[in-house]
ZAMARGU-4260 file (C-alpha; in steps of 0.2 Angstrom, whole numbers, plus 5000, padded with zeros to 4 digits):
<rodrens>
0) 4649/5037/5536 | 4667/5036/5542 | 4680/5025/5551 | 4672/5009/5552 | 4680/4992/5555
5) 4675/4984/5539 | 4662/4991/5527 | 4655/5009/5527 | 4639/5005/5517 | 4634/4987/5514
10) 4620/4981/5503 | 4620/4963/5506 | 4601/4959/5502 | 4590/4963/5487 | 4586/4981/5493
15) 4583/4995/5482 | 4598/5004/5488 | 4604/5021/5485 | 4617/5033/5492 | 4616/5052/5487
20) 4624/5066/5493 | 4634/5058/5506 | 4652/5056/5512 | 4658/5039/5515 | 4676/5040/5521
25) 4691/5030/5528 | 4682/5013/5529 | 4692/4997/5522 | 4678/4995/5510 | 4668/5011/5508
30) 4654/5004/5497 | 4650/4986/5496 | 4635/4979/5484 | 4625/4986/5470 | 4616/5002/5473
35) 4613/5018/5467 | 4625/5032/5469 | 4624/5051/5466 | 4634/5067/5470 | 4643/5058/5485
40) 4661/5062/5490 | 4675/5053/5500 | 4685/5065/5510 | 4690/5067/5528 | 4675/5077/5535
45) 4686/5086/5548 | 4677/5084/5565 | 4681/5095/5578 | 4686/5079/5588 | 4682/5062/5583
50) 4675/5053/5592 | 4670/5064/5606 | 4664/5078/5595 | 4658/5076/5578 | 4653/5093/5573
55) 4661/5100/5557 | 4674/5113/5556 | 4679/5127/5544 | 4687/5118/5532 | 4675/5102/5530
60) 4672/5095/5512 | 4654/5092/5519 | 4650/5108/5522 | 4636/5112/5509 | 4638/5095/5503
65) 4619/5089/5507 | 4604/5090/5495 | 4599/5107/5494 | 4615/5115/5498 | 4617/5111/5519
70) 4630/5102/5527 | 4630/5084/5529 | 4630/5073/5544 | 4620/5078/5561 | 4631/5091/5568
75) 4634/5105/5554 | 4648/5118/5557 | 4644/5131/5569 | 4662/5140/5572 | 4674/5129/5574
80) 4691/5132/5565 | 4699/5119/5556 | 4716/5116/5564 | 4728/5118/5550 | 4729/5123/5532
85) 4721/5109/5524 | 4702/5103/5517 | 4691/5115/5507 | 4693/5134/5509 | 4675/5140/5508
90) 4679/5157/5510 | 4691/5170/5502 | 4708/5167/5509 | 4726/5177/5507 | 4741/5168/5513
95) 4755/5181/5517 | 4774/5181/5517 | 4772/5184/5536 | 4764/5168/5540 | 4776/5158/5529
100) 4780/5144/5528 | 4762/5136/5528 | 4763/5118/5532 | 4749/5107/5521 | 4745/5092/5530
105) 4732/5086/5516 | 4723/5090/5501 | 4719/5108/5502 | 4704/5113/5490 | 4698/5130/5483
110) 4680/5129/5483 | 4669/5136/5467 | 4667/5155/5469 | 4682/5155/5481 | 4698/5165/5479
115) 4714/5159/5487 | 4727/5172/5486 | 4745/5168/5487 | 4758/5182/5490 | 4777/5183/5483
120) 4789/5174/5494 | 4776/5163/5503 | 4781/5144/5503 | 4767/5130/5506 | 4775/5114/5512
125) 4765/5100/5507 | 4765/5083/5518 | 4771/5066/5509 | 4753/5059/5516 | 4735/5066/5514
130) 4725/5070/5530 | 4711/5071/5518 | 4713/5055/5511 | 4703/5061/5494 | 4707/5069/5479
135) 4716/5063/5463 | 4727/5054/5475 | 4721/5049/5491 | 4739/5046/5498 | 4748/5061/5493
140) 4743/5080/5497 | 4736/5092/5482 | 4733/5109/5479 | 4715/5107/5470 | 4708/5123/5463
145) 4689/5123/5459 | 4687/5142/5461 | 4701/5155/5458 | 4721/5155/5463 | 4729/5172/5462
150) 4747/5167/5465 | 4758/5180/5460 | 4776/5178/5464 | 4790/5188/5456 | 4807/5184/5449
155) 4816/5189/5465 | 4802/5181/5478 | 4794/5167/5469 | 4781/5157/5476 | 4786/5140/5482
160) 4776/5124/5483 | 4787/5110/5489 | 4786/5094/5495 | 4789/5092/5513 | 4799/5077/5509
165) 4815/5080/5497 | 4809/5064/5486 | 4800/5066/5468 | 4783/5063/5470 | 4780/5067/5489
170) 4766/5077/5485 | 4753/5077/5469 | 4756/5095/5464 | 4744/5109/5458 | 4727/5106/5448
175) 4717/5119/5440 | 4702/5107/5439 | 4687/5109/5426 | 4677/5122/5435 | 4692/5134/5440
180) 4690/5151/5436 | 4703/5161/5427 | 4718/5161/5439 | 4734/5169/5440 | 4750/5157/5442
185) 4766/5167/5441 | 4784/5165/5445 | 4779/5149/5455 | 4791/5136/5458 | 4784/5119/5461
190) 4795/5105/5469 | 4795/5087/5471 | 4776/5083/5464 | 4769/5069/5454 | 4763/5082/5441
195) 4770/5099/5444 | 4755/5108/5436 | 4738/5100/5429 | 4729/5110/5418 | 4711/5104/5416
200) 4701/5119/5415 | 4694/5129/5401 | 4695/5146/5408 | 4708/5158/5402 | 4724/5156/5414
205) 4738/5167/5415 | 4753/5155/5417 | 4769/5163/5417 | 4786/5157/5424 | 4782/5142/5432
210) 4794/5130/5436 | 4793/5112/5440 | 4807/5102/5446 | 4810/5084/5451 | 4791/5080/5446
215) 4789/5061/5447 | 4778/5060/5432 | 4775/5076/5423 | 4781/5094/5425 | 4765/5099/5417
220) 4749/5090/5412 | 4736/5097/5401 | 4719/5086/5400 | 4707/5099/5393 | 4706/5116/5388
225) 4718/5128/5376 | 4731/5135/5390 | 4745/5146/5386 | 4761/5146/5396 | 4775/5158/5394
230) 4792/5154/5402 | 4788/5136/5410 | 4803/5127/5416 | 4802/5110/5417 | 4819/5101/5426
235) 4821/5083/5429 | 4804/5075/5427 | 4803/5058/5430 | 4791/5054/5415 | 4789/5069/5402
240) 4792/5087/5405 | 4776/5091/5397 | 4762/5079/5393 | 4747/5084/5382 | 4731/5072/5385
245) 4713/5070/5383 | 4705/5085/5373 | 4719/5096/5377 | 4729/5110/5368 | 4745/5120/5372
250) 4754/5137/5366 | 4772/5134/5375 | 4783/5151/5373 | 4801/5153/5380 | 4799/5137/5389
255) 4815/5126/5395 | 4813/5107/5396 | 4828/5097/5401 | 4834/5081/5410 | 4817/5073/5408
260) 4818/5052/5410 | 4806/5050/5395 | 4801/5063/5383 | 4803/5083/5382 | 4786/5087/5377
265) 4773/5072/5373 | 4758/5077/5363 | 4747/5063/5364 | 4727/5070/5364 | 4712/5057/5363
270) 4702/5070/5354 | 4707/5075/5334 | 4711/5093/5331 | 4721/5098/5346 | 4735/5109/5343
275) 4753/5110/5350 | 4762/5126/5348 | 4781/5127/5354 | 4789/5143/5351 | 4806/5150/5356
280) 4808/5133/5368 | 4824/5125/5372 | 4821/5108/5374 | 4837/5098/5379 | 4844/5081/5386
285) 4829/5072/5388 | 4830/5054/5390 | 4821/5048/5374 | 4812/5062/5363 | 4812/5079/5361
290) 4796/5082/5354 | 4784/5068/5350 | 4765/5068/5342 | 4757/5051/5345 | 4739/5054/5349
295) 4724/5059/5338 | 4727/5068/5322 | 4730/5088/5326 | 4742/5102/5322 | 4759/5104/5329
300) 4770/5119/5327 | 4789/5120/5331 | 4796/5138/5329 | 4813/5148/5335 | 4816/5131/5346
305) 4833/5123/5349 | 4830/5103/5352 | 4846/5096/5358 | 4854/5081/5364 | 4840/5068/5366
310) 4843/5049/5368 | 4832/5043/5352 | 4824/5057/5341 | 4825/5076/5342 | 4808/5079/5334
315) 4795/5064/5331 | 4780/5064/5321 | 4773/5048/5326 | 4753/5051/5321 | 4744/5059/5308
320) 4745/5078/5313 | 4749/5091/5303 | 4768/5094/5309 | 4780/5108/5305 | 4796/5114/5310
325) 4803/5130/5305 | 4817/5142/5311 | 4824/5129/5324 | 4840/5120/5328 | 4839/5101/5330
330) 4855/5096/5333 | 4865/5080/5341 | 4849/5069/5342 | 4852/5051/5336 | 4838/5053/5323
335) 4835/5072/5324 | 4818/5072/5313 | 4807/5057/5310 | 4790/5057/5303 | 4782/5068/5289
340) 4783/5085/5290 | 4784/5102/5284 | 4802/5110/5286 | 4808/5128/5283 | 4824/5138/5289
345) 4831/5126/5301 | 4848/5121/5305 | 4857/5108/5316 | 4872/5113/5323 | 4879/5116/5342
350) 4871/5130/5349 | 4884/5133/5363 | 4875/5133/5380 | 4884/5143/5394 | 4882/5126/5402
355) 4871/5109/5402 | 4861/5117/5417 | 4863/5135/5409 | 4855/5135/5393 | 4858/5152/5388
360) 4867/5156/5373 | 4886/5160/5371 | 4891/5176/5359 | 4896/5164/5344 | 4881/5153/5344
365) 4872/5150/5327 | 4855/5152/5336 | 4860/5171/5339 | 4847/5180/5327 | 4842/5165/5319
370) 4824/5165/5323 | 4809/5173/5315 | 4798/5187/5321 | 4781/5180/5316 | 4774/5173/5332
375) 4789/5177/5343 | 4785/5183/5361 | 4791/5201/5365 | 4801/5196/5378 | 4813/5180/5384
380) 4811/5169/5399 | 4821/5182/5409 | 4813/5197/5404 | 4825/5202/5391 | 4816/5211/5376
385) 4816/5204/5360 | 4823/5205/5348 | 4841/5211/5351 | 4856/5211/5338 | 4865/5198/5346
390) 4878/5196/5332 | 4880/5213/5328 | 4876/5209/5311 | 4860/5215/5300 | 4853/5223/5315
395) 4839/5216/5329 | 4833/5198/5326 | 4825/5184/5336 | 4835/5172/5344 | 4831/5154/5343
400) 4827/5146/5360 | 4820/5152/5376 | 4834/5166/5379 | 4838/5180/5369 | 4857/5184/5369
405) 4863/5201/5376 | 4877/5207/5368 | 4884/5220/5379 | 4884/5218/5396 | 4879/5234/5406
410) 4877/5233/5425 | 4862/5245/5431 | 4851/5241/5417 | 4840/5231/5425 | 4843/5216/5413
415) 4851/5201/5420 | 4866/5198/5407 | 4880/5185/5408 | 4893/5188/5420 | 4881/5198/5432
420) 4873/5189/5448 | 4859/5203/5449 | 4855/5219/5442 | 4841/5231/5449 | 4845/5245/5438
425) 4845/5261/5446 | 4843/5253/5465 | 4861/5246/5463 | 4870/5247/5479 | 4854/5253/5489
430) 4850/5242/5503 | 4840/5227/5499 | 4845/5227/5481 | 4860/5221/5470 | 4878/5229/5474
435) 4883/5243/5463 | 4894/5232/5452 | 4880/5217/5449 | 4891/5205/5458 | 4881/5201/5471
440) 4867/5206/5482 | 4871/5222/5494 | 4866/5226/5511 | 4851/5215/5515 | 4842/5207/5529
445) 4850/5192/5534 | 4868/5197/5530 | 4872/5196/5549 | 4874/5214/5552 | 4862/5227/5558
450) 4860/5240/5544 | 4848/5252/5536 | 4831/5249/5542 | 4835/5233/5553 | 4831/5231/5571
455) 4841/5215/5571 | 4849/5203/5560 | 4852/5185/5565 | 4857/5178/5548 | 4843/5164/5549
460) 4826/5161/5538 | 4817/5159/5554 | 4801/5169/5560 | 4799/5161/5576 | 4813/5169/5586
465) 4816/5186/5592 | 4821/5192/5576 | 4811/5191/5560 | 4817/5187/5542 | 4813/5205/5539
470) 4827/5210/5552 | 4814/5217/5564 | 4812/5212/5582 | 4798/5200/5584 | 4781/5208/5592
475) 4764/5202/5595 | 4754/5207/5579 | 4769/5204/5567 | 4760/5188/5561 | 4773/5174/5567
480) 4772/5166/5581 | 4788/5167/5593 | 4793/5150/5600 | 4791/5149/5619 | 4784/5167/5619
485) 4768/5167/5608 | 4755/5154/5606 | 4748/5162/5591 | 4750/5178/5581 | 4737/5184/5567
490) 4746/5200/5561 | 4734/5212/5571 | 4731/5218/5589 | 4712/5214/5589 | 4709/5205/5605
495) 4693/5198/5600 | 4697/5187/5585 | 4706/5168/5587 | 4722/5176/5594 | 4721/5189/5608
500) 4732/5205/5609 | 4744/5196/5619 | 4747/5184/5605 | 4737/5169/5617 | 4726/5158/5609
505) 4708/5164/5612 | 4700/5153/5624 | 4683/5154/5634 | 4686/5161/5651 | 4701/5173/5645
510) 4689/5188/5650 | 4690/5193/5631 | 4675/5190/5620 | 4679/5183/5605 | 4670/5189/5589
515) 4661/5178/5580 | 4662/5163/5593 | 4659/5170/5609 | 4644/5180/5615 | 4653/5183/5632
520) 4667/5179/5642 | 4667/5183/5660 | 4684/5176/5665 | 4677/5161/5675 | 4672/5143/5671
525) 4656/5145/5682 | 4640/5139/5671 | 4627/5146/5683 | 4630/5164/5680 | 4626/5174/5664
530) 4641/5169/5654 | 4641/5149/5652 | 4646/5134/5643 | 4658/5139/5629 | 4656/5157/5633
535) 4638/5160/5628 | 4626/5171/5635 | 4616/5162/5647 | 4599/5158/5639 | 4585/5147/5643
540) 4589/5130/5634 | 4608/5131/5635 | 4608/5115/5649 | 4615/5127/5662 | 4605/5132/5676
545) 4606/5150/5679 | 4605/5154/5698 | 4592/5165/5704 | 4584/5166/5686 | 4580/5149/5679
550) 4571/5135/5691 | 4576/5123/5677 | 4586/5120/5661 | 4584/5106/5651 | 4595/5111/5636
555) 4580/5112/5623 | 4568/5126/5619 | 4552/5115/5621 | 4539/5119/5632 | 4530/5101/5632
560) 4543/5093/5642 | 4546/5093/5661 | 4556/5111/5660 | 4547/5124/5650 | 4554/5136/5636
565) 4554/5149/5649 | 4565/5137/5661 | 4552/5135/5674 | 4547/5117/5678 | 4531/5113/5669
570) 4515/5114/5679 | 4497/5112/5675 | 4490/5129/5671 | 4505/5135/5663 | 4496/5135/5646
575) 4509/5122/5638 | 4504/5104/5636 | 4516/5092/5644 | 4520/5079/5632 | 4515/5063/5639
580) 4508/5069/5655 | 4495/5083/5650 | 4482/5082/5637 | 4478/5101/5637 | 4482/5115/5646
585) 4472/5132/5646 | 4482/5142/5659 | 4467/5142/5671 | 4461/5133/5685 | 4444/5131/5681
590) 4435/5114/5680 | 4421/5118/5670 | 4429/5120/5653 | 4438/5109/5642 | 4453/5106/5651
595) 4451/5101/5669 | 4458/5094/5684 | 4477/5089/5682 | 4476/5095/5664 | 4466/5081/5657
600) 4455/5085/5643 | 4438/5087/5650 | 4428/5070/5646 | 4411/5064/5653 | 4415/5055/5669
605) 4429/5065/5675 | 4419/5072/5690 | 4418/5090/5682 | 4403/5097/5675 | 4408/5106/5658
610) 4398/5122/5655 | 4388/5123/5641 | 4391/5105/5637 | 4386/5093/5652 | 4370/5094/5662
615) 4380/5085/5675 | 4396/5073/5679 | 4395/5061/5693 | 4413/5052/5690 | 4407/5036/5687
620) 4402/5024/5672 | 4385/5020/5680 | 4371/5024/5669 | 4357/5021/5680 | 4359/5034/5692
625) 4355/5053/5693 | 4368/5057/5678 | 4370/5046/5664 | 4385/5041/5654 | 4382/5055/5641
630) 4383/5068/5657 | 4366/5072/5653 | 4352/5072/5667 | 4341/5057/5667 | 4325/5059/5657
635) 4314/5046/5650 | 4319/5043/5632 | 4337/5045/5634 | 4340/5027/5631 | 4344/5023/5651
640) 4334/5014/5662 | 4334/5024/5678 | 4328/5021/5695 | 4308/5023/5692 | 4309/5018/5674
645) 4305/5001/5668 | 4312/5004/5652 | 4320/5018/5641 | 4322/5013/5623 | 4327/5031/5618
650) 4314/5035/5608 | 4296/5042/5608 | 4287/5029/5600 | 4273/5023/5610 | 4269/5007/5601
655) 4283/4997/5605 | 4291/4988/5620 | 4293/5004/5629 | 4280/5018/5631 | 4285/5036/5631
660) 4283/5037/5650 | 4296/5024/5651 | 4285/5009/5657 | 4286/4993/5649 | 4272/4991/5637
665) 4258/4981/5644 | 4240/4975/5640 | 4229/4987/5649 | 4240/5002/5647 | 4229/5009/5634
670) 4242/5009/5620 | 4241/4996/5607 | 4259/4988/5606 | 4263/4985/5588 | 4264/4967/5582
675) 4259/4961/5600 | 4242/4967/5604 | 4226/4971/5593 | 4218/4982/5606 | 4220/4990/5623
680) 4207/4999/5631 | 4217/5004/5646 | 4211/4990/5659 | 4211/4974/5663 | 4192/4971/5661
685) 4191/4955/5654 | 4173/4957/5649 | 4173/4972/5638 | 4176/4975/5621 | 4195/4972/5622
690) 4200/4957/5633 | 4213/4956/5647 | 4226/4948/5635 | 4223/4965/5622 | 4214/4953/5611
695) 4198/4960/5604 | 4183/4951/5613 | 4176/4937/5600 | 4162/4925/5604 | 4172/4909/5607
700) 4186/4918/5617 | 4179/4910/5634 | 4177/4928/5640 | 4159/4933/5643 | 4158/4952/5634
705) 4145/4960/5644 | 4132/4968/5636 | 4136/4960/5620 | 4137/4942/5625 | 4125/4932/5635
710) 4139/4918/5637 | 4155/4911/5630 | 4159/4893/5634 | 4174/4895/5623 | 4168/4883/5610
715) 4159/4881/5594 | 4145/4867/5600 | 4129/4873/5600 | 4123/4858/5609 | 4127/4866/5627
720) 4122/4880/5637 | 4130/4894/5626 | 4125/4893/5607 | 4132/4902/5592 | 4133/4920/5594
725) 4135/4918/5612 | 4118/4918/5616 | 4112/4908/5631 | 4104/4891/5625 | 4085/4893/5626
730) 4071/4882/5621 | 4067/4890/5602 | 4083/4895/5597 | 4084/4879/5586 | 4098/4871/5594
735) 4095/4855/5604 | 4104/4856/5620 | 4111/4842/5624 | 4103/4833/5641 | 4091/4846/5642
740) 4081/4847/5626 | 4075/4834/5617 | 4071/4845/5602 | 4071/4863/5597 | 4063/4868/5581
745) 4064/4887/5582 | 4046/4891/5582 | 4032/4894/5595 | 4021/4880/5586 | 4017/4868/5600
750) 4009/4856/5590 | 4022/4852/5577 | 4032/4838/5586 | 4042/4849/5597 | 4034/4857/5611
755) 4037/4876/5615 | 4046/4867/5630 | 4058/4860/5618 | 4051/4842/5623 | 4046/4829/5609
760) 4028/4829/5609 | 4020/4814/5619 | 4004/4809/5626 | 4002/4818/5641 | 4013/4833/5639
765) 3999/4842/5640 | 3999/4849/5619 | 3988/4840/5608 | 3998/4834/5594 | 3993/4827/5576
770) 3983/4811/5581 | 3978/4816/5599 | 3962/4822/5604 | 3967/4831/5618 | 3981/4831/5631
775) 3979/4836/5647 | 3995/4833/5654 | 3989/4823/5668 | 3987/4804/5672 | 3969/4806/5676
780) 3960/4793/5667 | 3943/4797/5671 | 3941/4815/5666 | 3940/4823/5648 | 3954/4816/5640
785) 3960/4798/5642 | 3979/4794/5646 | 3979/4789/5628 | 3976/4806/5623 | 3960/4802/5616
790) 3945/4812/5620 | 3935/4803/5634 | 3919/4794/5626 | 3907/4783/5631 | 3910/4766/5626
795) 3929/4769/5629 | 3927/4757/5645 | 3932/4772/5657 | 3920/4781/5667 | 3921/4799/5664
800) 3920/4808/5682 | 3906/4817/5682 | 3899/4814/5664 | 3896/4796/5664 | 3889/4784/5676
805) 3895/4770/5667 | 3906/4763/5652 | 3905/4746/5646 | 3917/4747/5633 | 3902/4748/5620
810) 3889/4758/5616 | 3876/4744/5616 | 3860/4749/5627 | 3852/4736/5637 | 3869/4730/5645
815) 3867/4738/5661 | 3877/4755/5653 | 3868/4763/5640 | 3874/4768/5625 | 3875/4785/5633
820) 3885/4778/5647 | 3871/4780/5659 | 3868/4765/5671 | 3853/4758/5666 | 3840/4750/5679
825) 3845/4734/5679 | 3862/4739/5684 | 3869/4747/5699 | 3871/4765/5696 | 3889/4771/5694
830) 3887/4787/5703 | 3879/4777/5717 | 3890/4761/5717 | 3875/4750/5719 | 3880/4734/5712
835) 3871/4728/5695 | 3868/4713/5687 | 3881/4700/5681 | 3889/4711/5670 | 3894/4721/5685
840) 3901/4708/5694 | 3889/4706/5706 | 3878/4691/5712 | 3866/4686/5700 | 3850/4695/5704
845) 3833/4692/5699 | 3827/4703/5682 | 3815/4711/5694 | 3829/4718/5705 | 3840/4725/5691
850) 3832/4730/5677 | 3846/4728/5665 | 3862/4717/5661 | 3852/4702/5667 | 3861/4685/5660
855) 3857/4668/5662 | 3866/4659/5674 | 3866/4673/5685 | 3883/4682/5683 | 3891/4688/5668
860) 3910/4685/5673 | 3918/4684/5655 | 3911/4702/5652 | 3920/4709/5668 | 3936/4700/5664
865) 3937/4706/5646 | 3935/4724/5653 | 3948/4722/5665 | 3961/4716/5650 | 3955/4733/5640
870) 3959/4744/5655 | 3976/4737/5659 | 3981/4739/5641 | 3975/4757/5640 | 3986/4761/5655
875) 4001/4753/5648 | 4000/4762/5632 | 4000/4779/5641 | 4016/4775/5652 | 4025/4771/5635
880) 4018/4786/5628 | 4024/4797/5642 | 4040/4786/5646
</rodrens>
């Protein structure tokens, strides 16, 4: 997350926010708001070229920085080299004198597990800014060692770590950080740093003959570990020459600390129990204190040392440390010793330095042979063996201070002695060494004369012209870039690396295949042949259309888009399912399998009959034609009403609304419909045991059940033509049929008040009922049965035809009609209708003429009238009985 106008990552709400394994860098505010942070960094990710190409280059600190060890960001490192010596070294690297000086534009970090080797005479020039904008000081360049540093210079060819600017503090300095492996720093001069060398590692480092000059803060800073440094020199530090802090301990031998603004050596650990050992050191002319302890209680020992000419106190115990000063010369300080300390075999006298900048001893110095051999180093700062007999008295003794005095100067003994400019021993006078008198250098490269093995000598230190600093003619492959002639020079004649055999920067199109970077190089910029883009072998998926080979190339290896992984346009049937276009692709043109037509999944209704799955497919959603919506041939029972079917309920139940022949259930179909019909005899006959409404025939349903019922008038009345049990009403069935029968007593007794014709018994009905003598069912009054249903009898006033000759309503004889209803002689014979006497209504006659029924006065009128009245009364009675 880099290079934004305001804030890199901004939590501006209540979200649970975490940033982990990320690089947030170069934003006015990198992180704002409360958030969980873990394993992040803030350093220039070293893109190929921002903003156009944000791929990581070789020295990017974002390499291996992601969770799991991958690269951070979307565009990981591929093969792009970082343009310059800065960033993080992820592979072992060696810097040779041939490439010196090396400009360093920003922090140079040696990654864990990686070794940086710096050869003698190499100079690294650190910018007074920080391209990486990271590390301890984001505005100054640093050399940060998390891996291993092998910086092995020599006394003649030291390694130079310098600031590009001449101002103190123009760069930060060398740091051996916590994770640094055992490193070698020897004959290294560090100039114009903030802290010349910072020691934070606990590993056992070899620190010999390090010089820190013009440091803005400290010449040496110790924050952890227990390092030992031999021959350390701090000159002109703006604060302290040596500062011990934190949990650090330090052992110094043969050290020189001079010209610091404040302290020479300042021991101020925050952890108790730390130690400071100062042995055979010369501490001179520092602003305030020579040696001071002012931290947690520890142990300080000062042995065989010279502490002189300070502004305040020479040796100052300002804490509770166990402090001892032995065999030392503490002189010419306003206060030489301050604080409780153990003192033994010390002195306070002018040590007689050669000069203020040359702290070697003169021959009459009291510090010669004044030290102890116990704990003394075997050689001095210049490599002179200890001890020597410097004063010629009592044999060899160790001198106080960093330098062992050499009493006799011998040119050629290999030791640099007073008055000698150089001494290379047996090599004196030979090319490239000291001259024979030790008064100066002999013939050498750079003296302006071509001699010895030289091919040229232009008296300068430039390696970019025609004559190198080794006095050899510049050639391609010598490791130096010749201005105006070469673009690069990597010290070899290999044509396949970043610098070709003609010392031109390798580029795609130069017809040389760069190992590890290019796969091909055909000397052209065409992207349609076998070598394309950034000199990669043309492949399907590289975005370049290879003429005659590819038909398309969309820059990926997907086979599911418009251009397949074989760089052939996607087509239905090519075996690849094209995303968003095809649902399937089975590499055939068959439309009877699972993938049909234009590579769509086979579905019912697509018009293709899928073998083994569909019986038909008519490409429609009409469920009532010859192919159902499930692509099955229509059958009764498939749940779809087809032509010729009245219904289809998808079951074989015959007792519901749809029969198993797909006809709608109806009364008369010979199937009893559950809950609807009580019977079904397969016909619509209404007169059998199951009616036309499929209800069992019952008496009273209004339907005549032939063979079982004589009638059915749909009611429960028994007084009509159809009585209980659906039997036709008939006389004798005990039911009186209204308007038809007068009675019905259910028997065949005709004489019980109800005749067998179901008529109430009456006189004249032909049935002799109780109280009747007879009943001849007629109105003939003159037969044997009178109309009053009394048996005709003589005396009933009715002449019974063929039986009686007369009937005068009595059974008196002598009245013209005898008691046997015979006409008496005096009367007219009823059988001959001859008028009789007066009773007959005839004219009166003489007695001699009738023989009976004579009456006085000649007539019998009253008797005739009485008979008439009786006759009329009898007839009225009979009518009433019949009516």
